[in-house]
N, C-alpha and C positions, 0 to 999 in steps of 0.2 A: 505495499499502499503506500502511495507517494503523499508527501502532505506539505503544503503551500503556507507562510506566513500568512496568514490573515488578520486583516486590520479589525478591531472590536474596541469600542469604545467600555466594555465593561472591565470596573476593577480584577475583577479575581479571572479575567482571563485576556491579560494583552498580550504576556510573552507566550502565550497557551500555541502552540503549531498545530493546527486544523486544517481540514482537509475544507476547504471551500467547496458549498452545496452547490452554487451555481457554476463551479470548475470540473462538475463531476462529468466525464466521459464513458469511462471503463464503468461495468458491473464490479462489484466491491464486496469482499463481503463483509457484512453489517458487526463491526464492536457492539457487544449485548453487554448492556450495564443492569442489574436487577439492584433493585430499592426494597430495604427489608425493614419493619420495623411494628411497634405496637399502634395501636389506632389512638388515633390521635397526635404522631406523631410531628406530622409536617412532610410525613412522603411525597403526596403530591405535588405540596408547592414546591416541593424541592426539584424531583422530577420535572416538569412545565420548567422553571428559573434555567434547570442544567439542560435542558433540550433547543431555550433559548440559547445559553453563552455556546453550546454548540455546533451554531446554525442551522437551527430547525431540525433536531432530530425526530425518528417517531418515537410516540407513548403511549406504552400499553396500560394496560392498567389489570393489577389480578383482581377488582371487583369485578370485571366483568364475564369470569370465569366461572360465578357461582352456579353448580348444578341447576337446572329447571325444575321444577314441582307440579306442570302442569295438572300431575294426577290427583293432587289433592285439595281438596276446596278450602280456603283463603285463611278460615279459621287455622287448619292446621300448619300451612304452610309460618303463618307469625308465630306458632312453639316451637320452629326448629330451630336447631342449634347454629348460629352461620358463624361461629366463632372458633370453628373447628377446621381441619385440613382437610376430614372428607366430604365437606359440604361443597366444594371445589373441584372443578369436575380441570386437575393440573396436565391430567393426561392430553387432553387438547391445548393447554396451551404448549405443554411440551416440545407437540406438533405443529405448532404456531410457532415455536422458536427455531425450530427444523426448517421450516418453509422459509423462514427468512433468510436463515446464515444462507441458505439456499440464491438467494436473490428473491424470491418469489414474495407477490405480494400476501395477504392474510384480510380475513373477514373479520376480526374480534367481535364477539358476542356483542347484545344491547340487553343487560342486565335492567330491570324494573324493581325499584325499589320500594316499592307502592301494592305491588301484586305477586313481588319476588316469583319471578321468572322472569325470560327471556322473554324479549320486541322480537317480535320478524324480522329479518336482514343483520344488517353486524356493519361495522365503521373498520372500510379499507384501511389498512397498514402496509403504508410501501418500507421495501426494507434498504434503509437510504445508510450515511456510513456510518450514523449510532442509532442503536436500538434499544428505548429503556423501559423496564418493565419492575412497576411495581406494586406493594401491595403487603399485606401482614406474614401472608408466609412465603416468599420469593426464595428462600434461604432455607426453609423448609425440607424441601420433599431432593434428593440424591440426586434424580436424574434431573432437576429443572436448575440445581446451580453447575452440573457440567455442563447446560450451554449457556451457563452465563461468563462472560469474559474477568467480567470485573465487576465484585459484589461489594454495596454499602450498606450498613445499617445504623438505624438512625435513631439513638438514645433518648428516650426525652419521660419525665418526671411522672409516674403515676395520676397525681392533681391535675400536671396542664394538659395532659391527655384525657382527661376524662372532662375538662374543660370546653377544651377543643370536640370532642365527640360530640355533649352535650347539643352545643352551637350550630354543628354541621346536621344533624339528624332531624334537629325541629327543623332549621329549615331548607334542608335538602331533600330528606327524606319521609314528610310530613308525620313525624312521631311528635307525641306531646314528652315533656319533659320527665315524668313520671317513669313512666315505659321507658326510655332512654336512662334514668338510676336503674333499676330495676335489672335489664339486661346486661348494664355493668357491670354489676357486682355478682350477677349471676352469673356470665358468660363472658364476657368480656377481661376481665382481670383475673381469671383463673387461665382461662385461655393466652395472655398474655406472659403469664409466668411458668406455665408448664408447656407454651409451641412453640412463640415469637423469640422470648429473648435470650433464649441459649441458642438460639442461632445466627445470637451477635458471632461467636465464638469463630463463623464460619467466614465472615466478614474481612476484604481483604484492607478496607478502611472505615472508620466506624468516627459517623458526626455526633452531635447534639443537636436535638431537634430543638433548644431552647436559647442558642448561639445566632449570631448572626448567621443571613443562607448565605452571604456573601462569600461567610468563611469557612463555611461548608461547602459550598461551592467550590472554592478555591483548591478544598482539600484534596478534592474528587476529581478533577480536573489537574493535581500534580501526580495522584495516581495513574491516573488513565493515562498523564504523558510518559512516566514511567515505564507501565505494560506494552504501550502503543512502542516505545523502543525498542524495545528489548524482540522484539516481534522480529 
């Protein structure tokens, strides 16, 4: 993979040598970045801001891969535990990462959190120079970890995670504050301690969701530069 120095006004990426999106002529094997961490850690914002610094990387979210529950009544769906690795169709994610690595676009599922099932169609994701996938369990499955070139973990205090989760679920997912609190204590917090926080040990770089996002991006870019230079 050849790199050109691209001018960038972002502080974190000024000295980072990255491929210019407008100069991509040949099919390039994407460099896949995985970002994991507990709910409310700041993974989504970090992924989107990092994508901007990388010149428009493709971003995927693990939330899209929740298994559809069309066969269950809505009330039964709402009672399901969505904070277990088994709730996600990681096999499809693994397949999609393989297709992207091979230079093929994929259709990421669109999950409806109000009905707890998938919407028709999908969101097209292109195999760009960098592909970022973020989610709770991104570093949980060995097969998925093996498909990642750079692994990132975002660590954030539980109280901060809860406040962010509360604001998001009420505003974006039609939840009541009481239902969010109950779910957090019943499934979210235990899952974070059992399945998510232990995956920090697999990360190439660990950042704090409570520090400035510019510092987190700078740490990841430094890791990317070192990893790519060694290829």
